C-alpha positions as CSV (number, residue, x, y, z in Angstrom):
1,M,-25.8,-39.3,-37.9
2,G,-25.3,-39.4,-34.6
3,I,-27.9,-38.8,-31.6
4,L,-25.9,-35.4,-30.2
5,D,-24.9,-34.5,-33.9
6,G,-24.3,-30.9,-33.7
7,K,-24.6,-31.0,-30.2
8,N,-22.2,-28.9,-28.3
9,I,-21.1,-30.5,-24.5
10,V,-18.9,-29.4,-21.7
11,I,-17.5,-32.5,-20.0
12,T,-15.7,-32.1,-16.6
13,G,-13.7,-34.4,-14.8
14,V,-11.8,-35.8,-17.6
15,L,-7.4,-36.1,-15.9
16,T,-6.7,-39.8,-17.6
17,D,-8.2,-41.8,-20.9
18,A,-9.7,-44.1,-17.6
19,S,-11.9,-41.4,-16.3
20,L,-15.8,-42.1,-16.5
21,A,-15.8,-38.6,-18.2
22,F,-13.5,-39.6,-20.8
23,G,-15.5,-42.1,-21.9
24,V,-19.0,-40.2,-22.1
25,A,-16.4,-37.3,-24.2
26,Q,-15.4,-40.6,-26.8
27,L,-18.6,-41.5,-27.1
28,A,-20.2,-37.9,-27.2
29,Q,-17.2,-37.1,-30.6
30,H,-18.4,-41.0,-31.5
31,E,-22.1,-39.4,-31.6
32,G,-21.0,-35.8,-33.0
33,A,-20.9,-33.9,-30.5
34,N,-18.8,-30.7,-31.2
35,V,-17.3,-30.8,-27.1
36,V,-15.2,-28.9,-24.9
37,L,-13.4,-30.0,-21.6
38,T,-11.9,-28.3,-18.3
39,G,-9.2,-29.6,-16.0
40,A,-8.6,-27.5,-12.9
41,G,-5.8,-26.7,-11.1
42,R,-2.4,-29.5,-10.7
43,G,-4.7,-32.0,-12.9
44,L,-5.1,-29.3,-15.8
45,S,-1.8,-30.4,-17.9
46,I,-2.9,-33.8,-17.5
47,T,-6.3,-32.9,-18.9
48,Q,-4.7,-31.3,-22.0
49,R,-2.2,-34.5,-22.4
50,T,-5.2,-36.8,-21.8
51,A,-7.8,-34.4,-24.6
52,R,-5.1,-35.3,-27.1
53,K,-6.0,-38.9,-26.7
54,L,-9.3,-38.1,-28.2
55,E,-10.8,-39.5,-31.6
56,K,-11.0,-35.4,-32.5
57,P,-8.5,-33.6,-29.8
58,A,-10.3,-31.8,-27.9
59,P,-9.8,-28.1,-26.2
60,V,-8.9,-27.6,-22.3
61,V,-10.7,-24.7,-20.3
62,E,-9.4,-24.2,-17.0
63,F,-12.1,-24.0,-14.4
64,D,-11.6,-24.7,-11.1
65,V,-14.9,-25.0,-8.9
66,T,-13.5,-22.8,-6.3
67,V,-12.0,-20.4,-7.7
68,D,-14.7,-17.7,-7.7
69,E,-13.1,-15.9,-11.2
70,H,-13.3,-19.3,-13.1
71,T,-17.2,-19.2,-13.6
72,Q,-16.9,-16.0,-16.1
73,S,-13.6,-16.5,-17.4
74,A,-14.6,-20.4,-18.4
75,R,-17.8,-19.3,-19.7
76,D,-16.0,-16.4,-22.0
77,E,-13.6,-19.6,-23.3
78,V,-16.8,-22.0,-24.1
79,K,-19.0,-19.4,-25.9
80,Q,-15.3,-19.0,-27.8
81,H,-14.8,-22.0,-28.6
82,L,-18.8,-23.0,-28.5
83,G,-20.7,-20.2,-29.2
84,V,-23.9,-21.8,-27.5
85,V,-23.9,-25.1,-25.3
86,D,-26.7,-27.7,-25.4
87,G,-24.9,-30.6,-22.3
88,V,-22.7,-29.9,-19.4
89,L,-21.9,-33.7,-17.3
90,H,-20.6,-32.6,-14.0
91,S,-17.8,-35.4,-13.1
92,I,-16.6,-33.5,-10.3
93,G,-16.1,-35.2,-6.7
94,F,-13.2,-34.6,-4.0
95,A,-12.7,-34.9,-0.7
96,P,-9.3,-34.7,1.8
97,A,-8.6,-38.3,3.0
98,A,-10.6,-37.4,7.1
99,C,-13.8,-37.6,5.8
100,L,-13.6,-41.1,3.9
101,G,-12.7,-44.8,6.2
102,D,-13.1,-45.6,9.2
103,D,-13.5,-43.1,11.7
104,F,-16.9,-41.3,10.1
105,M,-15.8,-38.9,13.2
106,A,-12.1,-38.5,12.2
107,A,-14.2,-35.1,9.9
108,S,-13.6,-31.1,10.9
109,W,-16.2,-28.6,9.0
110,A,-13.0,-28.0,7.5
111,D,-12.1,-31.5,5.6
112,V,-15.7,-31.4,5.3
113,A,-16.3,-27.3,3.4
114,V,-14.0,-29.2,0.8
115,A,-16.1,-32.0,-0.2
116,M,-19.0,-30.2,0.2
117,Q,-18.6,-27.2,-2.2
118,I,-16.2,-29.8,-4.5
119,S,-18.5,-32.7,-4.8
120,A,-22.7,-30.8,-4.5
121,Y,-21.8,-27.4,-4.8
122,S,-20.2,-27.4,-7.6
123,L,-23.6,-28.8,-9.4
124,K,-24.9,-25.3,-8.9
125,T,-21.4,-23.7,-10.2
126,L,-21.6,-25.0,-13.3
127,A,-25.5,-24.5,-14.1
128,E,-24.1,-20.3,-13.0
129,S,-21.2,-20.2,-15.3
130,F,-22.6,-21.7,-18.7
131,T,-26.4,-22.1,-18.7
132,P,-25.8,-18.7,-20.4
133,L,-24.6,-20.2,-23.2
134,M,-27.7,-22.9,-23.1
135,T,-30.2,-20.3,-25.1
136,N,-31.9,-22.9,-26.6
137,G,-32.1,-25.5,-23.6
138,G,-30.1,-28.0,-23.2
139,S,-29.4,-31.0,-20.0
140,I,-26.9,-30.9,-17.6
141,V,-25.8,-34.6,-16.2
142,G,-24.7,-35.5,-13.1
143,L,-21.7,-38.5,-12.2
144,D,-23.6,-39.4,-8.8
145,F,-23.4,-43.1,-6.4
146,D,-27.0,-43.7,-5.0
147,N,-26.2,-42.1,-1.1
148,T,-29.9,-43.7,-0.3
149,V,-27.9,-45.7,2.2
150,A,-25.0,-45.4,4.5
151,W,-22.0,-46.7,2.7
152,P,-18.1,-48.8,4.5
153,A,-15.8,-46.0,4.7
154,Y,-17.7,-43.1,1.6
155,N,-18.6,-41.1,5.0
156,W,-18.7,-37.6,4.0
157,M,-18.2,-37.7,0.3
158,G,-22.0,-40.1,1.0
159,V,-23.2,-37.7,2.8
160,A,-21.8,-35.3,0.1
161,K,-23.3,-37.3,-2.9
162,S,-27.1,-36.4,-1.0
163,A,-26.3,-32.9,-1.3
164,L,-25.5,-33.0,-5.0
165,E,-28.4,-35.5,-5.2
166,S,-30.8,-33.1,-3.6
167,T,-29.4,-30.0,-5.6
168,N,-30.2,-31.8,-9.2
169,R,-33.6,-31.3,-8.1
170,Y,-33.2,-27.8,-6.8
171,L,-31.6,-26.7,-10.0
172,A,-34.1,-28.8,-12.7
173,K,-36.9,-26.9,-9.9
174,A,-35.1,-23.1,-11.4
175,L,-33.9,-23.5,-15.0
176,G,-37.0,-25.8,-16.3
177,A,-38.8,-22.4,-17.3
178,K,-35.7,-22.3,-19.7
179,Q,-36.2,-26.2,-21.2
180,I,-32.9,-26.5,-19.2
181,R,-32.9,-30.1,-17.7
182,C,-31.0,-31.6,-14.6
183,N,-30.6,-35.0,-13.8
184,L,-28.2,-37.4,-12.4
185,I,-26.2,-40.5,-13.1
186,A,-26.1,-42.9,-10.3
187,A,-23.4,-45.2,-11.4
188,G,-21.7,-48.4,-10.0
189,P,-18.3,-49.5,-8.9
190,I,-15.9,-49.0,-11.5
191,R,-12.0,-49.4,-11.2
192,T,-11.1,-45.0,-11.5
193,M,-8.2,-42.9,-10.2
194,A,-10.9,-41.8,-8.0
195,A,-11.9,-45.2,-6.6
196,K,-8.7,-45.7,-5.8
197,S,-9.5,-42.7,-3.1
198,I,-11.8,-45.0,-1.3
199,P,-10.1,-47.6,1.5
200,T,-12.3,-50.3,1.0
201,F,-13.4,-49.8,-2.3
202,G,-12.5,-53.4,-3.3
203,S,-15.5,-54.4,-0.4
204,F,-17.7,-52.9,-3.1
205,E,-16.2,-54.5,-6.1
206,D,-16.9,-57.7,-4.4
207,V,-20.1,-57.8,-3.3
208,W,-21.7,-55.2,-6.8
209,G,-21.0,-58.1,-9.4
210,E,-22.8,-61.4,-7.0
211,R,-26.2,-59.1,-5.8
212,A,-26.5,-57.2,-9.7
213,P,-29.6,-58.6,-11.0
214,L,-27.2,-57.3,-14.7
215,G,-23.4,-58.8,-13.3
216,W,-21.4,-55.7,-13.6
217,N,-18.2,-55.8,-15.0
218,V,-15.5,-52.7,-12.9
219,N,-13.5,-52.3,-15.7
220,D,-16.3,-51.8,-18.1
221,S,-17.5,-48.0,-18.2
222,N,-19.3,-48.0,-21.8
223,C,-22.9,-48.9,-19.4
224,V,-22.5,-45.3,-18.3
225,A,-21.1,-43.4,-20.7
226,R,-24.0,-44.6,-23.1
227,S,-26.3,-42.8,-19.9
228,C,-24.7,-40.2,-20.0
229,V,-24.5,-39.4,-23.5
230,A,-28.8,-40.8,-23.8
231,M,-29.6,-38.0,-21.2
232,L,-27.5,-34.9,-23.3
233,S,-29.0,-35.6,-25.8
234,D,-32.6,-34.7,-27.5
235,W,-33.9,-38.4,-26.5
236,F,-35.6,-37.6,-22.8
237,P,-36.9,-34.4,-23.3
238,A,-39.4,-34.6,-20.6
239,T,-37.7,-35.8,-17.6
240,T,-35.8,-34.4,-14.9
241,G,-34.6,-34.1,-11.2
242,E,-34.3,-37.8,-11.8
243,I,-31.8,-39.9,-10.7
244,V,-30.8,-43.0,-12.9
245,H,-29.2,-45.7,-11.5
246,V,-26.5,-47.9,-13.5
247,D,-25.5,-50.1,-11.8
248,G,-26.8,-53.5,-13.3
249,G,-29.5,-52.9,-10.8
250,F,-27.9,-53.9,-7.4
251,H,-29.7,-50.3,-6.2
252,A,-33.6,-52.4,-6.0
253,M,-32.2,-55.5,-4.2
254,G,-32.4,-56.1,-0.8
255,A,-30.2,-57.8,1.7
């Protein structure tokens, strides 16, 4: 038996098998979960192909967090596949190119609004969609990048991560009475397609391994997947509103 034995888990953010969310889906299945993936837009067909690479090919539900109608339609489809939901992984983030890079002042509000809706408000959107199916309580887990400091080139995505962290706390407050926990995993840098969109991602790679007391491997996302699966399980029944750092200890080190 695995720690997710019999659990029904919805996982967003799987694009390729290099996605952090793919590693979570893979391990969740290994630990006994029934998994449904979501995909959106032009990436939907890619997600569908990637879903077939899982040990147990998973169904894929269309869910674009910027389309209001998908909140209901995704819920209805997931209900057909799973009935009830025990856990949801939020692994959604996007910012227009103007929001990243050397010039923090370059982004317009229209650019920033896109980043905020997809990268932060979407946590509330997922909760709105799937908590009606979480009739036995459960866990919502989001992937984060600690934004207690300003990072080179991260710019408005960093601001969106701050909003994500605050949204997590308020959701924890709002959903606690339903025994639904909301937590974030603040992961160190991993080489994914999303990472490639950050202009100076290489600088994160260089410094992380040197400063993290446990070391850090940008090519190995297994530690992140394990942490997400643990938080989706019943093993943290009294933990909510939390940010769990899975970064080799980098966040706790001084300059």
